Residue, then its C-alpha position, 0 to 999 in steps of 0.5 A: m729520518t727519525v722513527l716517529q717520521m717513519c711511523f708517520l710515513a708508514t701509517g699515512l701511506t697505509v691510509d692512502l692504500a686503504l683509501a684507494a682500495l675502498p671503492l674497488w672493495a665496495w665495487l667487488r661487494q656491491g657494484r657488480d651486476p649479476h651475470f646473464t648471457d645476452d645471445d639471441s635467445v633472451l629476446m622478448p616480444s615486446p619491452p615492458p609497458d611504458f618502457t621508453p627508448a630513454l629508460a632502455s638507455v637507463v637500463l643498458q648504461g646502468s645510470a642516466s646520462r646525456r644519451t638518455v636525454s637524446a634518446g628522450l628527445m628523439d622519442l619526442v620527435s617520433h610522436d612528431l612533437i618536436a623537431f630538430r632544425a639545423e642552424p649554421s655553424a662556423v665550426g661544426h654542426r648544430a641543431g636546435l629544436e622547434l614545435t611541430t604544432d602550435q597547440p599541445r597534442d593528445v599524445n599518451l606518453p609516459a610521465p617522464e616524456a609528457a613532463l620533458y615535452k611540457s618544459i620544452r613547450a614552455a621554454i620555447g614559447e611564442s617563437g615556436h623554436i629555441e636556438a642550440l646556443l639556448l638549449g642550456g636554458l632546458n638543463g633543469a627540465f633534462a635533469d628532472f627528466t633523468r632523475s625520474l627515469e632513475e627512479i622508475a628504474l628503482r621502483r621497477g626493482w632494475v637497480h639497488e639504488k638510484p645511480g645518480s644518488v650513488i654516483r654523487k656519493w662516491r664523487i663527494i667522497a672523491g672531492a674530500e679526498v683530493v681536497g684533503g691530499l691537497l691541504l697535505a701536500g700544500w699548505i700544511s706541508t709549507v707550514f712544516a718546512e719552516s722547521s724540518e723540510s723532511i718532515a715537510l716531504d713526508i706529509a707531501i708524499v702522504g698528501l699526493g697519496t691522498v689525492i691519487a686515492g681520490a682520483i681512483t675514487y672518482f674514476v670508479s664512481g661511474s661504475m658504482p650503480a649496480r642492477t638487480k637480477d631483473g635489471a641485469m636480465l633486461a640489459a642482457i635482452l636489450n643488448a641482444y636486440r641492440r646487436t640485431l639492430e646493428a646488423t640489420i642496419a649494416q644490411a640495409k639500403s635505407l631507413e625504411q628497409v630497416v623498419v621492414m626488416r623489423p630488428l625490434p618488433w614493436v617499432g614501426t616508423p623510421t623516427e622510432e627506429i632512430a630513437w631505439a638506435v640513439a639509446f643503443n648508442l648506435d646513432r653513428q651507424i644510422d647517421s651513416l645509413l642516412s647519408q647513404s640514403l640521402e645520396v641516392s634517394e629523397t628517402g621521404g625527405w629526411p630533415m637534416g636537423i636529425r643528422d646536425w643533432f647526431s654530430v653533437l651527440 
């Protein structure tokens, strides 16, 4: 190996190391949340105005996700606007959506939930329902829903930047690193292999390092969105309520009993409790409680479609 090759390899690996360290350094500087102790002393009597389960999931997770959409749909169920309808499936479970009324109901919903309900009504049309396999047609509405919730979180000062935009920016960087590394390791190293196998090997090693740096960047990208001081404090409050709800579910014999025990003081119906449980990532615990309740009593005739929906969360 010549001195020039050694310099190239050392420089290339140094650049790879810097690319791998960049997202970690950026997270240490900008991606970490302010720390708040989330014991029960931080509990609030009720959430902020128009603070829905879906918006709570954004604050808790730091960004919108599929869980955000599920919480939003369950919130619409709690207002008796839509319902989950179990469907036969050869493998596993699945559930579609159906409208509960032929005409739009006059319910005072926050703007994101109102827009989502309108989109669902438009997609369902006169048939009154949409099958699980066709729910992909609502992906645009779901994306608009999560985007609007992130904008609200930004306007209210709970996040520094829109989480989706932050994650997208870092994943674009990750993609560029992976593509660049593959070009180095593949096509460019092959070109140089005709003149010197050792040079081609050095280029391939540098390219592989760039690909690894891209993988690290992609892995860290989901943690890049950062809450503000107010957002971190609100997340601490929600985590305290989450623990309270989880403990209550573990003690209760039915979902109605959970409501009576009032772990969430602002919640008054079983379907509302489910919506908040989904936002708090407690849907499995709720599903277990529903299974137990359905075995011992009718429990108000709970629709099995709700449980089928949980199975695909």
